[in-house]
Structure formats: C-alpha cells, structure tokens
All heavy atoms as a GROMACS GRO file, in nm:
protein
  597
    1MET      N    1   0.308   1.326  -0.470
    1MET     CA    2   0.235   1.233  -0.387
    1MET      C    3   0.174   1.313  -0.271
    1MET      O    4   0.238   1.402  -0.217
    1MET     CB    5   0.330   1.126  -0.336
    1MET     CG    6   0.261   1.000  -0.294
    1MET     SD    7   0.373   0.864  -0.255
    1MET     CE    8   0.460   0.840  -0.407
    2SER      N    9   0.052   1.279  -0.236
    2SER     CA   10  -0.017   1.355  -0.132
    2SER      C   11   0.042   1.331   0.006
    2SER      O   12   0.109   1.231   0.031
    2SER     CB   13  -0.166   1.319  -0.131
    2SER     OG   14  -0.188   1.202  -0.056
    3GLY      N   15   0.012   1.422   0.096
    3GLY     CA   16   0.059   1.409   0.233
    3GLY      C   17   0.004   1.285   0.302
    3GLY      O   18   0.072   1.223   0.383
    4LEU      N   19  -0.121   1.249   0.270
    4LEU     CA   20  -0.181   1.131   0.331
    4LEU      C   21  -0.110   1.004   0.285
    4LEU      O   22  -0.084   0.914   0.365
    4LEU     CB   23  -0.331   1.123   0.297
    4LEU     CG   24  -0.410   1.020   0.374
    4LEU    CD1   25  -0.406   1.046   0.524
    4LEU    CD2   26  -0.554   1.016   0.324
    5VAL      N   27  -0.074   0.998   0.159
    5VAL     CA   28   0.002   0.882   0.108
    5VAL      C   29   0.138   0.876   0.176
    5VAL      O   30   0.184   0.769   0.215
    5VAL     CB   31   0.014   0.887  -0.045
    5VAL    CG1   32   0.108   0.778  -0.096
    5VAL    CG2   33  -0.124   0.872  -0.110
    6GLU      N   34   0.201   0.990   0.193
    6GLU     CA   35   0.331   0.993   0.261
    6GLU      C   36   0.318   0.945   0.406
    6GLU      O   37   0.404   0.872   0.455
    6GLU     CB   38   0.392   1.132   0.256
    6GLU     CG   39   0.446   1.169   0.119
    6GLU     CD   40   0.551   1.072   0.068
    6GLU    OE1   41   0.634   1.022   0.147
    6GLU    OE2   42   0.548   1.044  -0.053
    7ARG      N   43   0.210   0.984   0.472
    7ARG     CA   44   0.187   0.936   0.610
    7ARG      C   45   0.165   0.786   0.612
    7ARG      O   46   0.216   0.717   0.701
    7ARG     CB   47   0.067   1.009   0.672
    7ARG     CG   48   0.101   1.152   0.708
    7ARG     CD   49  -0.014   1.231   0.764
    7ARG     NE   50  -0.091   1.164   0.868
    7ARG     CZ   51  -0.216   1.193   0.896
    7ARG    NH1   52  -0.280   1.288   0.829
    7ARG    NH2   53  -0.280   1.130   0.991
    8ALA      N   54   0.091   0.735   0.514
    8ALA     CA   55   0.068   0.590   0.505
    8ALA      C   56   0.200   0.516   0.485
    8ALA      O   57   0.226   0.414   0.549
    8ALA     CB   58  -0.029   0.558   0.392
    9ARG      N   59   0.284   0.568   0.397
    9ARG     CA   60   0.414   0.506   0.372
    9ARG      C   61   0.501   0.511   0.497
    9ARG      O   62   0.576   0.417   0.526
    9ARG     CB   63   0.482   0.572   0.253
    9ARG     CG   64   0.405   0.543   0.123
    9ARG     CD   65   0.466   0.609   0.005
    9ARG     NE   66   0.592   0.541  -0.024
    9ARG     CZ   67   0.688   0.593  -0.097
    9ARG    NH1   68   0.675   0.713  -0.150
    9ARG    NH2   69   0.798   0.525  -0.120
   10ALA      N   70   0.492   0.619   0.574
   10ALA     CA   71   0.568   0.629   0.698
   10ALA      C   72   0.521   0.524   0.799
   10ALA      O   73   0.603   0.464   0.869
   10ALA     CB   74   0.555   0.770   0.757
   11ILE      N   75   0.392   0.500   0.806
   11ILE     CA   76   0.338   0.396   0.894
   11ILE      C   77   0.394   0.261   0.854
   11ILE      O   78   0.437   0.182   0.938
   11ILE     CB   79   0.184   0.396   0.892
   11ILE    CG1   80   0.130   0.522   0.959
   11ILE    CG2   81   0.127   0.270   0.957
   11ILE    CD1   82  -0.017   0.549   0.934
   12LEU      N   83   0.396   0.233   0.725
   12LEU     CA   84   0.449   0.105   0.678
   12LEU      C   85   0.598   0.092   0.711
   12LEU      O   86   0.643  -0.016   0.752
   12LEU     CB   87   0.427   0.090   0.527
   12LEU     CG   88   0.282   0.072   0.484
   12LEU    CD1   89   0.272   0.077   0.334
   12LEU    CD2   90   0.226  -0.058   0.538
   13ARG      N   91   0.674   0.200   0.697
   13ARG     CA   92   0.817   0.194   0.729
   13ARG      C   93   0.838   0.166   0.877
   13ARG      O   94   0.933   0.098   0.916
   13ARG     CB   95   0.887   0.323   0.688
   13ARG     CG   96   0.910   0.334   0.540
   13ARG     CD   97   1.003   0.449   0.507
   13ARG     NE   98   0.950   0.579   0.545
   13ARG     CZ   99   0.870   0.654   0.470
   13ARG    NH1  100   0.832   0.613   0.352
   13ARG    NH2  101   0.829   0.772   0.514
   14THR      N  102   0.748   0.218   0.961
   14THR     CA  103   0.759   0.198   1.105
   14THR      C  104   0.716   0.057   1.145
   14THR      O  105   0.780  -0.007   1.229
   14THR     CB  106   0.672   0.301   1.180
   14THR    OG1  107   0.715   0.431   1.144
   14THR    CG2  108   0.683   0.284   1.329
   15GLU      N  109   0.609   0.008   1.086
   15GLU     CA  110   0.548  -0.117   1.128
   15GLU      C  111   0.591  -0.239   1.047
   15GLU      O  112   0.581  -0.352   1.094
   15GLU     CB  113   0.395  -0.106   1.120
   15GLU     CG  114   0.336   0.003   1.206
   15GLU     CD  115   0.355  -0.021   1.354
   15GLU    OE1  116   0.353  -0.138   1.397
   15GLU    OE2  117   0.373   0.078   1.426
   16GLY      N  118   0.635  -0.219   0.923
   16GLY     CA  119   0.666  -0.332   0.835
   16GLY      C  120   0.810  -0.378   0.847
   16GLY      O  121   0.899  -0.302   0.881
   17ASP      N  122   0.834  -0.506   0.816
   17ASP     CA  123   0.971  -0.556   0.818
   17ASP      C  124   1.037  -0.527   0.683
   17ASP      O  125   0.970  -0.498   0.584
   17ASP     CB  126   0.974  -0.706   0.853
   17ASP     CG  127   0.906  -0.791   0.748
   17ASP    OD1  128   0.951  -0.792   0.632
   17ASP    OD2  129   0.807  -0.858   0.783
   18PRO      N  130   1.169  -0.533   0.676
   18PRO     CA  131   1.241  -0.497   0.554
   18PRO      C  132   1.200  -0.579   0.430
   18PRO      O  133   1.190  -0.524   0.321
   18PRO     CB  134   1.388  -0.522   0.589
   18PRO     CG  135   1.393  -0.505   0.738
   18PRO     CD  136   1.262  -0.557   0.788
   19ALA      N  137   1.172  -0.707   0.446
   19ALA     CA  138   1.132  -0.790   0.331
   19ALA      C  139   0.996  -0.744   0.278
   19ALA      O  140   0.975  -0.737   0.156
   19ALA     CB  141   1.127  -0.936   0.370
   20PHE      N  142   0.905  -0.711   0.368
   20PHE     CA  143   0.773  -0.661   0.329
   20PHE      C  144   0.786  -0.528   0.256
   20PHE      O  145   0.724  -0.506   0.151
   20PHE     CB  146   0.685  -0.648   0.454
   20PHE     CG  147   0.552  -0.585   0.430
   20PHE    CD1  148   0.454  -0.652   0.359
   20PHE    CD2  149   0.523  -0.459   0.481
   20PHE    CE1  150   0.329  -0.594   0.339
   20PHE    CE2  151   0.399  -0.401   0.462
   20PHE     CZ  152   0.302  -0.468   0.390
   21LEU      N  153   0.867  -0.438   0.308
   21LEU     CA  154   0.888  -0.308   0.246
   21LEU      C  155   0.951  -0.322   0.108
   21LEU      O  156   0.916  -0.250   0.015
   21LEU     CB  157   0.972  -0.219   0.336
   21LEU     CG  158   0.909  -0.186   0.471
   21LEU    CD1  159   1.008  -0.112   0.559
   21LEU    CD2  160   0.781  -0.108   0.454
   22ALA      N  161   1.041  -0.417   0.092
   22ALA     CA  162   1.104  -0.442  -0.038
   22ALA      C  163   1.000  -0.492  -0.138
   22ALA      O  164   1.003  -0.454  -0.255
   22ALA     CB  165   1.218  -0.542  -0.024
   23GLN      N  166   0.907  -0.576  -0.092
   23GLN     CA  167   0.799  -0.622  -0.180
   23GLN      C  168   0.714  -0.505  -0.227
   23GLN      O  169   0.675  -0.500  -0.344
   23GLN     CB  170   0.709  -0.723  -0.108
   23GLN     CG  171   0.762  -0.863  -0.105
   23GLN     CD  172   0.657  -0.958  -0.050
   23GLN    OE1  173   0.592  -0.929   0.050
   23GLN    NE2  174   0.643  -1.070  -0.116
   24ILE      N  175   0.684  -0.414  -0.138
   24ILE     CA  176   0.605  -0.297  -0.175
   24ILE      C  177   0.678  -0.216  -0.281
   24ILE      O  178   0.619  -0.176  -0.381
   24ILE     CB  179   0.572  -0.211  -0.052
   24ILE    CG1  180   0.471  -0.284   0.036
   24ILE    CG2  181   0.520  -0.073  -0.092
   24ILE    CD1  182   0.442  -0.217   0.168
   25GLU      N  183   0.807  -0.193  -0.261
   25GLU     CA  184   0.884  -0.116  -0.359
   25GLU      C  185   0.889  -0.186  -0.495
   25GLU      O  186   0.878  -0.121  -0.600
   25GLU     CB  187   1.025  -0.088  -0.308
   25GLU     CG  188   1.028   0.005  -0.189
   25GLU     CD  189   0.957   0.138  -0.214
   25GLU    OE1  190   0.976   0.198  -0.323
   25GLU    OE2  191   0.882   0.182  -0.126
   26ARG      N  192   0.902  -0.319  -0.495
   26ARG     CA  193   0.902  -0.394  -0.622
   26ARG      C  194   0.765  -0.388  -0.688
   26ARG      O  195   0.755  -0.377  -0.811
   26ARG     CB  196   0.945  -0.538  -0.600
   26ARG     CG  197   1.094  -0.552  -0.571
   26ARG     CD  198   1.144  -0.695  -0.581
   26ARG     NE  199   1.070  -0.791  -0.501
   26ARG     CZ  200   1.094  -0.820  -0.374
   26ARG    NH1  201   1.194  -0.760  -0.310
   26ARG    NH2  202   1.023  -0.911  -0.310
   27ALA      N  203   0.658  -0.392  -0.609
   27ALA     CA  204   0.523  -0.382  -0.664
   27ALA      C  205   0.502  -0.244  -0.728
   27ALA      O  206   0.444  -0.234  -0.837
   27ALA     CB  207   0.419  -0.407  -0.555
   28VAL      N  208   0.549  -0.140  -0.662
   28VAL     CA  209   0.539  -0.004  -0.719
   28VAL      C  210   0.619   0.003  -0.849
   28VAL      O  211   0.572   0.058  -0.949
   28VAL     CB  212   0.584   0.102  -0.617
   28VAL    CG1  213   0.598   0.238  -0.682
   28VAL    CG2  214   0.486   0.108  -0.500
   29ALA      N  215   0.737  -0.055  -0.851
   29ALA     CA  216   0.818  -0.056  -0.973
   29ALA      C  217   0.749  -0.134  -1.085
   29ALA      O  218   0.766  -0.102  -1.203
   29ALA     CB  219   0.955  -0.117  -0.944
   30ALA      N  220   0.666  -0.231  -1.048
   30ALA     CA  221   0.593  -0.312  -1.146
   30ALA      C  222   0.463  -0.244  -1.190
   30ALA      O  223   0.390  -0.299  -1.273
   30ALA     CB  224   0.563  -0.451  -1.089
   31GLY      N  225   0.432  -0.128  -1.133
   31GLY     CA  226   0.315  -0.053  -1.177
   31GLY      C  227   0.203  -0.038  -1.075
   31GLY      O  228   0.101   0.024  -1.105
   32ALA      N  229   0.219  -0.093  -0.956
   32ALA     CA  230   0.119  -0.072  -0.851
   32ALA      C  231   0.118   0.077  -0.816
   32ALA      O  232   0.220   0.144  -0.825
   32ALA     CB  233   0.151  -0.156  -0.728
   33ARG      N  234   0.002   0.127  -0.778
   33ARG     CA  235  -0.006   0.271  -0.750
   33ARG      C  236  -0.082   0.297  -0.621
   33ARG      O  237  -0.172   0.222  -0.583
   33ARG     CB  238  -0.071   0.345  -0.865
   33ARG     CG  239  -0.213   0.307  -0.892
   33ARG     CD  240  -0.269   0.378  -1.016
   33ARG     NE  241  -0.402   0.331  -1.044
   33ARG     CZ  242  -0.512   0.375  -0.986
   33ARG    NH1  243  -0.504   0.469  -0.896
   33ARG    NH2  244  -0.630   0.326  -1.017
   34TRP      N  245  -0.041   0.404  -0.555
   34TRP     CA  246  -0.105   0.446  -0.431
   34TRP      C  247  -0.228   0.528  -0.464
   34TRP      O  248  -0.227   0.608  -0.556
   34TRP     CB  249  -0.010   0.531  -0.348
   34TRP     CG  250   0.107   0.455  -0.296
   34TRP    CD1  251   0.235   0.456  -0.345
   34TRP    CD2  252   0.106   0.366  -0.185
   34TRP    NE1  253   0.313   0.372  -0.271
   34TRP    CE2  254   0.238   0.316  -0.172
   34TRP    CE3  255   0.009   0.322  -0.096
   34TRP    CZ2  256   0.273   0.225  -0.072
   34TRP    CZ3  257   0.044   0.232   0.003
   34TRP    CH2  258   0.174   0.185   0.014
   35THR      N  259  -0.335   0.511  -0.385
   35THR     CA  260  -0.457   0.589  -0.403
   35THR      C  261  -0.523   0.611  -0.268
   35THR      O  262  -0.506   0.531  -0.176
   35THR     CB  263  -0.554   0.520  -0.500
   35THR    OG1  264  -0.663   0.607  -0.528
   35THR    CG2  265  -0.605   0.389  -0.445
   36ILE      N  266  -0.596   0.720  -0.256
   36ILE     CA  267  -0.674   0.749  -0.137
   36ILE      C  268  -0.816   0.703  -0.162
   36ILE      O  269  -0.875   0.735  -0.265
   36ILE     CB  270  -0.670   0.899  -0.104
   36ILE    CG1  271  -0.526   0.942  -0.078
   36ILE    CG2  272  -0.760   0.932   0.015
   36ILE    CD1  273  -0.506   1.092  -0.070
   37ASP      N  274  -0.871   0.628  -0.069
   37ASP     CA  275  -1.008   0.578  -0.083
   37ASP      C  276  -1.104   0.697  -0.088
   37ASP      O  277  -1.101   0.782   0.001
   37ASP     CB  278  -1.042   0.487   0.035
   37ASP     CG  279  -1.175   0.418   0.018
   37ASP    OD1  280  -1.278   0.490   0.006
   37ASP    OD2  281  -1.179   0.294   0.015
   38PRO      N  282  -1.188   0.706  -0.191
   38PRO     CA  283  -1.278   0.821  -0.203
   38PRO      C  284  -1.389   0.824  -0.098
   38PRO      O  285  -1.448   0.929  -0.074
   38PRO     CB  286  -1.336   0.806  -0.344
   38PRO     CG  287  -1.324   0.662  -0.375
   38PRO     CD  288  -1.201   0.614  -0.303
   39HIS      N  289  -1.416   0.712  -0.033
   39HIS     CA  290  -1.523   0.706   0.066
   39HIS      C  291  -1.472   0.724   0.209
   39HIS      O  292  -1.545   0.772   0.296
   39HIS     CB  293  -1.598   0.574   0.055
   39HIS     CG  294  -1.653   0.550  -0.081
   39HIS    ND1  295  -1.758   0.623  -0.133
   39HIS    CD2  296  -1.616   0.465  -0.179
   39HIS    CE1  297  -1.784   0.583  -0.255
   39HIS    NE2  298  -1.699   0.487  -0.286
   40TYR      N  299  -1.350   0.683   0.232
   40TYR     CA  300  -1.289   0.693   0.365
   40TYR      C  301  -1.160   0.771   0.350
   40TYR      O  302  -1.057   0.716   0.316
   40TYR     CB  303  -1.261   0.554   0.423
   40TYR     CG  304  -1.384   0.467   0.429
   40TYR    CD1  305  -1.411   0.374   0.330
   40TYR    CD2  306  -1.475   0.480   0.534
   40TYR    CE1  307  -1.526   0.295   0.334
   40TYR    CE2  308  -1.588   0.402   0.539
   40TYR     CZ  309  -1.613   0.310   0.439
   40TYR     OH  310  -1.725   0.233   0.444
   41ARG      N  311  -1.164   0.896   0.377
   41ARG     CA  312  -1.053   0.987   0.346
   41ARG      C  313  -0.923   0.960   0.421
   41ARG      O  314  -0.822   1.020   0.391
   41ARG     CB  315  -1.096   1.132   0.370
   41ARG     CG  316  -1.209   1.175   0.282
   41ARG     CD  317  -1.159   1.196   0.143
   41ARG     NE  318  -1.271   1.239   0.058
   41ARG     CZ  319  -1.264   1.245  -0.071
   41ARG    NH1  320  -1.155   1.213  -0.132
   41ARG    NH2  321  -1.368   1.284  -0.140
   42ASP      N  322  -0.925   0.870   0.519
   42ASP     CA  323  -0.802   0.839   0.590
   42ASP      C  324  -0.751   0.699   0.559
   42ASP      O  325  -0.669   0.644   0.631
   42ASP     CB  326  -0.819   0.858   0.741
   42ASP     CG  327  -0.915   0.758   0.801
   42ASP    OD1  328  -0.999   0.703   0.726
   42ASP    OD2  329  -0.907   0.733   0.923
   43VAL      N  330  -0.800   0.642   0.448
   43VAL     CA  331  -0.758   0.508   0.406
   43VAL      C  332  -0.684   0.520   0.274
   43VAL      O  333  -0.732   0.580   0.178
   43VAL     CB  334  -0.880   0.413   0.392
   43VAL    CG1  335  -0.836   0.277   0.340
   43VAL    CG2  336  -0.952   0.399   0.525
   44VAL      N  337  -0.564   0.462   0.271
   44VAL     CA  338  -0.479   0.465   0.152
   44VAL      C  339  -0.455   0.321   0.108
   44VAL      O  340  -0.429   0.234   0.190
   44VAL     CB  341  -0.344   0.534   0.182
   44VAL    CG1  342  -0.251   0.527   0.063
   44VAL    CG2  343  -0.368   0.679   0.222
   45GLY      N  344  -0.466   0.298  -0.022
   45GLY     CA  345  -0.443   0.164  -0.073
   45GLY      C  346  -0.335   0.161  -0.179
   45GLY      O  347  -0.315   0.258  -0.252
   46LEU      N  348  -0.265   0.050  -0.186
   46LEU     CA  349  -0.171   0.024  -0.294
   46LEU      C  350  -0.242  -0.073  -0.387
   46LEU      O  351  -0.269  -0.188  -0.350
   46LEU     CB  352  -0.041  -0.038  -0.241
   46LEU     CG  353   0.063  -0.073  -0.348
   46LEU    CD1  354   0.111   0.053  -0.420
   46LEU    CD2  355   0.181  -0.146  -0.285
   47LEU      N  356  -0.276  -0.026  -0.506
   47LEU     CA  357  -0.357  -0.105  -0.598
   47LEU      C  358  -0.271  -0.185  -0.695
   47LEU      O  359  -0.168  -0.139  -0.744
   47LEU     CB  360  -0.450  -0.013  -0.678
   47LEU     CG  361  -0.548   0.070  -0.597
   47LEU    CD1  362  -0.635   0.153  -0.690
   47LEU    CD2  363  -0.632  -0.016  -0.505
   48ARG      N  364  -0.322  -0.306  -0.724
   48ARG     CA  365  -0.259  -0.394  -0.822
   48ARG      C  366  -0.252  -0.321  -0.957
   48ARG      O  367  -0.346  -0.252  -0.994
   48ARG     CB  368  -0.341  -0.522  -0.836
   48ARG     CG  369  -0.286  -0.621  -0.937
   48ARG     CD  370  -0.382  -0.737  -0.956
   48ARG     NE  371  -0.388  -0.823  -0.839
   48ARG     CZ  372  -0.309  -0.929  -0.822
   48ARG    NH1  373  -0.221  -0.961  -0.912
   48ARG    NH2  374  -0.322  -1.002  -0.713
   49PRO      N  375  -0.144  -0.336  -1.031
   49PRO     CA  376  -0.134  -0.272  -1.163
   49PRO      C  377  -0.251  -0.310  -1.253
   49PRO      O  378  -0.293  -0.426  -1.257
   49PRO     CB  379  -0.003  -0.328  -1.220
   49PRO     CG  380   0.076  -0.370  -1.102
   49PRO     CD  381  -0.025  -0.415  -1.000
   50GLY      N  382  -0.307  -0.210  -1.320
   50GLY     CA  383  -0.414  -0.233  -1.414
   50GLY      C  384  -0.553  -0.245  -1.354
   50GLY      O  385  -0.648  -0.276  -1.424
   51THR      N  386  -0.566  -0.222  -1.223
   51THR     CA  387  -0.697  -0.230  -1.158
   51THR      C  388  -0.728  -0.100  -1.085
   51THR      O  389  -0.638  -0.021  -1.058
   51THR     CB  390  -0.705  -0.346  -1.057
   51THR    OG1  391  -0.624  -0.315  -0.945
   51THR    CG2  392  -0.663  -0.478  -1.118
   52ASP      N  393  -0.855  -0.083  -1.053
   52ASP     CA  394  -0.896   0.034  -0.977
   52ASP      C  395  -0.940   0.000  -0.836
   52ASP      O  396  -0.970   0.088  -0.756
   52ASP     CB  397  -1.012   0.105  -1.047
   52ASP     CG  398  -0.968   0.176  -1.173
   52ASP    OD1  399  -0.850   0.216  -1.181
   52ASP    OD2  400  -1.050   0.189  -1.264
   53ARG      N  401  -0.948  -0.132  -0.803
   53ARG     CA  402  -1.002  -0.169  -0.672
   53ARG      C  403  -0.927  -0.283  -0.604
   53ARG      O  404  -0.954  -0.311  -0.489
   53ARG     CB  405  -1.148  -0.211  -0.686
   53ARG     CG  406  -1.235  -0.097  -0.726
   53ARG     CD  407  -1.377  -0.138  -0.723
   53ARG     NE  408  -1.459  -0.021  -0.754
   53ARG     CZ  409  -1.587  -0.022  -0.753
   53ARG    NH1  410  -1.652  -0.131  -0.724
   53ARG    NH2  411  -1.653   0.087  -0.781
   54ASP      N  412  -0.840  -0.350  -0.671
   54ASP     CA  413  -0.774  -0.468  -0.616
   54ASP      C  414  -0.654  -0.424  -0.532
   54ASP      O  415  -0.543  -0.406  -0.583
   54ASP     CB  416  -0.731  -0.561  -0.729
   54ASP     CG  417  -0.684  -0.697  -0.680
   54ASP    OD1  418  -0.699  -0.726  -0.560
   54ASP    OD2  419  -0.632  -0.773  -0.763
   55ALA      N  420  -0.677  -0.406  -0.401
   55ALA     CA  421  -0.574  -0.353  -0.313
   55ALA      C  422  -0.477  -0.462  -0.268
   55ALA      O  423  -0.519  -0.569  -0.224
   55ALA     CB  424  -0.636  -0.287  -0.192
   56LEU      N  425  -0.350  -0.433  -0.279
   56LEU     CA  426  -0.245  -0.520  -0.229
   56LEU      C  427  -0.218  -0.491  -0.081
   56LEU      O  428  -0.193  -0.580  -0.002
   56LEU     CB  429  -0.117  -0.500  -0.309
   56LEU     CG  430  -0.128  -0.522  -0.460
   56LEU    CD1  431  -0.001  -0.474  -0.529
   56LEU    CD2  432  -0.156  -0.668  -0.490
   57VAL      N  433  -0.223  -0.363  -0.048
   57VAL     CA  434  -0.200  -0.316   0.089
   57VAL      C  435  -0.302  -0.206   0.116
   57VAL      O  436  -0.327  -0.122   0.030
   57VAL     CB  437  -0.057  -0.259   0.107
   57VAL    CG1  438  -0.036  -0.207   0.248
   57VAL    CG2  439   0.048  -0.362   0.072
   58VAL      N  440  -0.360  -0.208   0.234
   58VAL     CA  441  -0.451  -0.102   0.278
   58VAL      C  442  -0.395  -0.047   0.410
   58VAL      O  443  -0.365  -0.123   0.501
   58VAL     CB  444  -0.594  -0.156   0.300
   58VAL    CG1  445  -0.684  -0.046   0.354
   58VAL    CG2  446  -0.650  -0.213   0.171
   59VAL      N  447  -0.381   0.086   0.415
   59VAL     CA  448  -0.329   0.152   0.535
   59VAL      C  449  -0.440   0.239   0.593
   59VAL      O  450  -0.497   0.323   0.524
   59VAL     CB  451  -0.206   0.239   0.504
   59VAL    CG1  452  -0.151   0.302   0.631
   59VAL    CG2  453  -0.098   0.157   0.434
   60TYR      N  454  -0.469   0.216   0.721
   60TYR     CA  455  -0.567   0.296   0.794
   60TYR      C  456  -0.487   0.402   0.870
   60TYR      O  457  -0.436   0.376   0.979
   60TYR     CB  458  -0.647   0.208   0.889
   60TYR     CG  459  -0.712   0.092   0.816
   60TYR    CD1  460  -0.652  -0.034   0.814
   60TYR    CD2  461  -0.830   0.109   0.746
   60TYR    CE1  462  -0.710  -0.140   0.746
   60TYR    CE2  463  -0.889   0.004   0.677
   60TYR     CZ  464  -0.829  -0.120   0.677
   60TYR     OH  465  -0.886  -0.224   0.608
   61VAL      N  466  -0.475   0.519   0.810
   61VAL     CA  467  -0.384   0.621   0.861
   61VAL      C  468  -0.422   0.667   1.001
   61VAL      O  469  -0.336   0.676   1.089
   61VAL     CB  470  -0.375   0.739   0.762
   61VAL    CG1  471  -0.288   0.850   0.818
   61VAL    CG2  472  -0.322   0.692   0.628
   62ALA      N  473  -0.549   0.693   1.026
   62ALA     CA  474  -0.590   0.743   1.158
   62ALA      C  475  -0.559   0.643   1.269
   62ALA      O  476  -0.523   0.682   1.380
   62ALA     CB  477  -0.739   0.776   1.158
   63GLU      N  478  -0.570   0.513   1.238
   63GLU     CA  479  -0.543   0.409   1.337
   63GLU      C  480  -0.396   0.365   1.338
   63GLU      O  481  -0.357   0.283   1.419
   63GLU     CB  482  -0.630   0.285   1.311
   63GLU     CG  483  -0.777   0.306   1.339
   63GLU     CD  484  -0.850   0.367   1.220
   63GLU    OE1  485  -0.799   0.358   1.107
   63GLU    OE2  486  -0.958   0.424   1.240
   64GLU      N  487  -0.319   0.416   1.242
   64GLU     CA  488  -0.179   0.376   1.224
   64GLU      C  489  -0.167   0.224   1.216
   64GLU      O  490  -0.085   0.162   1.285
   64GLU     CB  491  -0.091   0.435   1.334
   64GLU     CG  492  -0.085   0.585   1.328
   64GLU     CD  493   0.016   0.645   1.423
   64GLU    OE1  494   0.087   0.571   1.493
   64GLU    OE2  495   0.023   0.769   1.427
   65ASP      N  496  -0.249   0.166   1.131
   65ASP     CA  497  -0.254   0.022   1.113
   65ASP      C  498  -0.264  -0.010   0.964
   65ASP      O  499  -0.297   0.078   0.884
   65ASP     CB  500  -0.374  -0.035   1.189
   65ASP     CG  501  -0.366  -0.186   1.209
   65ASP    OD1  502  -0.257  -0.243   1.188
   65ASP    OD2  503  -0.468  -0.245   1.245
   66PHE      N  504  -0.238  -0.134   0.929
   66PHE     CA  505  -0.250  -0.172   0.789
   66PHE      C  506  -0.280  -0.321   0.779
   66PHE      O  507  -0.264  -0.396   0.874
   66PHE     CB  508  -0.122  -0.140   0.711
   66PHE     CG  509  -0.003  -0.223   0.750
   66PHE    CD1  510   0.028  -0.341   0.684
   66PHE    CD2  511   0.080  -0.183   0.854
   66PHE    CE1  512   0.137  -0.416   0.720
   66PHE    CE2  513   0.190  -0.258   0.892
   66PHE     CZ  514   0.218  -0.376   0.824
   67GLU      N  515  -0.326  -0.360   0.660
   67GLU     CA  516  -0.341  -0.502   0.629
   67GLU      C  517  -0.293  -0.521   0.487
   67GLU      O  518  -0.294  -0.428   0.406
   67GLU     CB  519  -0.485  -0.549   0.646
   67GLU     CG  520  -0.586  -0.475   0.564
   67GLU     CD  521  -0.728  -0.520   0.596
   67GLU    OE1  522  -0.770  -0.505   0.712
   67GLU    OE2  523  -0.794  -0.568   0.504
   68ALA      N  524  -0.246  -0.641   0.459
   68ALA     CA  525  -0.190  -0.670   0.327
   68ALA      C  526  -0.237  -0.806   0.279
   68ALA      O  527  -0.255  -0.898   0.358
   68ALA     CB  528  -0.038  -0.667   0.332
   69ASP      N  529  -0.255  -0.817   0.149
   69ASP     CA  530  -0.280  -0.945   0.085
   69ASP      C  531  -0.143  -0.998   0.046
   69ASP      O  532  -0.091  -0.967  -0.061
   69ASP     CB  533  -0.371  -0.926  -0.037
   69ASP     CG  534  -0.405  -1.056  -0.107
   69ASP    OD1  535  -0.330  -1.156  -0.090
   69ASP    OD2  536  -0.505  -1.059  -0.180
   70SER      N  537  -0.083  -1.075   0.134
   70SER     CA  538   0.055  -1.119   0.116
   70SER      C  539   0.075  -1.198  -0.013
   70SER      O  540   0.175  -1.181  -0.083
   70SER     CB  541   0.100  -1.204   0.235
   70SER     OG  542   0.093  -1.130   0.352
   71PHE      N  543  -0.020  -1.284  -0.046
   71PHE     CA  544  -0.009  -1.364  -0.166
   71PHE      C  545  -0.010  -1.275  -0.290
   71PHE      O  546   0.076  -1.287  -0.377
   71PHE     CB  547  -0.122  -1.467  -0.174
   71PHE     CG  548  -0.114  -1.552  -0.297
   71PHE    CD1  549  -0.020  -1.652  -0.309
   71PHE    CD2  550  -0.199  -1.528  -0.404
   71PHE    CE1  551  -0.011  -1.730  -0.424
   71PHE    CE2  552  -0.192  -1.603  -0.520
   71PHE     CZ  553  -0.098  -1.705  -0.530
   72ALA      N  554  -0.108  -1.184  -0.299
   72ALA     CA  555  -0.116  -1.096  -0.415
   72ALA      C  556   0.004  -1.004  -0.424
   72ALA      O  557   0.056  -0.978  -0.532
   72ALA     CB  558  -0.246  -1.015  -0.409
   73LEU      N  559   0.050  -0.954  -0.310
   73LEU     CA  560   0.168  -0.866  -0.310
   73LEU      C  561   0.290  -0.941  -0.362
   73LEU      O  562   0.364  -0.889  -0.447
   73LEU     CB  563   0.193  -0.812  -0.170
   73LEU     CG  564   0.308  -0.714  -0.155
   73LEU    CD1  565   0.288  -0.591  -0.242
   73LEU    CD2  566   0.324  -0.674  -0.009
   74SER      N  567   0.311  -1.061  -0.316
   74SER     CA  568   0.427  -1.137  -0.364
   74SER      C  569   0.414  -1.173  -0.511
   74SER      O  570   0.514  -1.177  -0.584
   74SER     CB  571   0.450  -1.263  -0.279
   74SER     OG  572   0.343  -1.353  -0.297
   75GLU      N  573   0.292  -1.193  -0.557
   75GLU     CA  574   0.267  -1.222  -0.698
   75GLU      C  575   0.306  -1.104  -0.786
   75GLU      O  576   0.372  -1.120  -0.888
   75GLU     CB  577   0.119  -1.255  -0.713
   75GLU     CG  578   0.078  -1.316  -0.842
   75GLU     CD  579  -0.070  -1.352  -0.840
   75GLU    OE1  580  -0.155  -1.262  -0.830
   75GLU    OE2  581  -0.098  -1.472  -0.844
   76VAL      N  582   0.267  -0.984  -0.745
   76VAL     CA  583   0.298  -0.863  -0.822
   76VAL      C  584   0.446  -0.827  -0.809
   76VAL      O  585   0.510  -0.787  -0.906
   76VAL     CB  586   0.210  -0.744  -0.777
   76VAL    CG1  587   0.256  -0.615  -0.839
   76VAL    CG2  588   0.064  -0.773  -0.811
   77ALA      N  589   0.500  -0.842  -0.688
   77ALA     CA  590   0.639  -0.803  -0.664
   77ALA      C  591   0.738  -0.899  -0.728
   77ALA      O  592   0.855  -0.864  -0.747
   77ALA     CB  593   0.665  -0.796  -0.513
   78GLY      N  594   0.690  -1.017  -0.762
   78GLY     CA  595   0.777  -1.115  -0.829
   78GLY      C  596   0.876  -1.172  -0.738
   78GLY      O  597   0.984  -1.188  -0.729
   0.00000   0.00000   0.00000
C-alpha cells in the first residue's frame, strides 16, 4: 500500500469514531479498495467493490479532512 494511502488511513484513525472505522474495515473485507485519484494526487478514495469511481470515503490528505457516503458505506459493510 502506498505511503499516501497509509497517511489517509492515519487521518481516518485520528478523526473517525470506532464504529465508522469498523465499517471501513468491513467494506475492505467485502472487496472495497483504496485508490489515489489520478487527477488530484493528494486525494485518496475507498471505492465500492466492482467499481472504478463510486467512492465510499474520500480523504483529502493535504487538508487532513475526509467525507463519506454513510449510506453506501453501511450498505457495503453490511
């Protein structure tokens, strides 16, 4: 995993609550994958399984901020 993805995950661990972090881990176990946005090199997304663009979580590494589609994340995380 790239250093930028690791930084994004560290931001989530710092800013996210335990239930949210557990949802992310379940989504990854269900096939969601981390990717670096090819247009914005400091943006990391957690993509829905089987898609190339449907982000469940987006982390803005330079700003140390993130946004999440809570409904989609809970849907994937089960």
